[in-house]
C-alpha positions as a Markdown table, in Angstrom:
| # | Residue | x | y | z |
|---|---|---|---|---|
| 1 | Unk | -0.1 | -0.1 | 0.1 |
| 2 | Unk | 1.2 | 3.6 | -0.8 |
| 3 | Unk | 0.9 | 6.8 | 1.2 |
| 4 | Unk | -1.6 | 8.0 | -1.6 |
| 5 | Unk | -4.3 | 5.1 | -1.3 |
| 6 | Unk | -7.6 | 6.4 | -0.8 |
| 7 | Unk | -9.8 | 4.2 | 1.0 |
| 8 | Unk | -12.9 | 5.9 | 0.4 |
| 9 | Unk | -15.5 | 5.7 | -2.2 |
| 10 | Unk | -18.7 | 7.8 | -3.0 |
| 11 | Unk | -21.1 | 4.8 | -4.6 |
| 12 | Unk | -24.3 | 5.4 | -6.6 |
| 13 | Unk | -26.8 | 3.0 | -6.8 |
| 14 | Unk | -27.8 | 2.7 | -10.7 |
| 15 | Unk | -31.1 | 1.6 | -9.5 |
| 16 | Unk | -32.4 | 4.6 | -7.3 |
| 17 | Unk | -29.5 | 6.7 | -7.5 |
| 18 | Unk | -28.8 | 6.8 | -3.6 |
| 19 | Unk | -25.0 | 8.0 | -3.1 |
| 20 | Unk | -23.1 | 7.0 | 0.1 |
| 21 | Unk | -19.3 | 7.3 | 1.0 |
| 22 | Unk | -18.2 | 4.3 | 1.9 |
| 23 | Unk | -14.8 | 3.2 | 3.4 |
| 24 | Unk | -13.3 | 0.0 | 1.3 |
| 25 | Unk | -12.1 | -3.1 | 3.3 |
| 26 | Unk | -8.2 | -3.2 | 3.0 |
| 27 | Unk | -8.2 | -6.7 | 4.7 |
| 28 | Unk | -10.6 | -8.6 | 2.5 |
| 29 | Unk | -12.5 | -8.3 | -0.9 |
| 30 | Unk | -16.0 | -7.2 | -1.0 |
| 31 | Unk | -17.7 | -9.1 | -4.0 |
| 32 | Unk | -21.1 | -7.6 | -3.5 |
| 33 | Unk | -22.8 | -4.3 | -1.9 |
| 34 | Unk | -26.2 | -3.8 | -1.0 |
| 35 | Unk | -28.0 | -0.3 | -1.6 |
| 36 | Unk | -29.2 | 1.1 | 1.8 |
| 37 | Unk | -32.1 | 2.8 | 0.1 |
| 38 | Unk | -33.5 | 0.3 | -2.4 |
| 39 | Unk | -31.8 | -3.0 | -1.3 |
| 40 | Unk | -30.8 | -3.8 | -4.7 |
| 41 | Unk | -27.4 | -5.8 | -4.6 |
| 42 | Unk | -24.4 | -4.2 | -6.7 |
| 43 | Unk | -21.5 | -6.1 | -8.2 |
| 44 | Unk | -18.3 | -4.7 | -9.7 |
| 45 | Unk | -18.4 | -4.6 | -13.5 |
| 46 | Unk | -17.0 | -7.7 | -15.6 |
| 47 | Unk | -13.4 | -7.3 | -15.6 |
| 48 | Unk | -13.1 | -5.2 | -12.1 |
| 49 | Unk | -11.5 | -7.2 | -9.4 |
| 50 | Unk | -13.4 | -8.0 | -6.4 |
| 51 | Unk | -15.2 | -4.6 | -5.7 |
| 52 | Unk | -11.9 | -2.3 | -5.4 |
| 53 | Unk | -13.5 | -0.3 | -7.7 |
| 54 | Unk | -16.6 | 0.7 | -6.0 |
| 55 | Unk | -17.4 | 3.5 | -8.1 |
| 56 | Unk | -17.7 | 1.0 | -11.2 |
| 57 | Unk | -20.9 | -0.7 | -10.1 |
| 58 | Unk | -24.0 | -2.8 | -11.8 |
| 59 | Unk | -27.0 | -4.0 | -10.9 |
| 60 | Unk | -26.7 | -7.9 | -10.1 |
């Protein structure tokens, strides 16, 4: 990890538009994210690794 690592990302749900700032886990992969507003499960886009790119999510 470098000194420039930013562990926060703002997620926007493609279903309802709800946005929330989240802190990425640094000790595990996160494969799914549940929107706290509409409860749709989101996953990384094909080719993205295990949720590290939280800002590039698609509806499951």
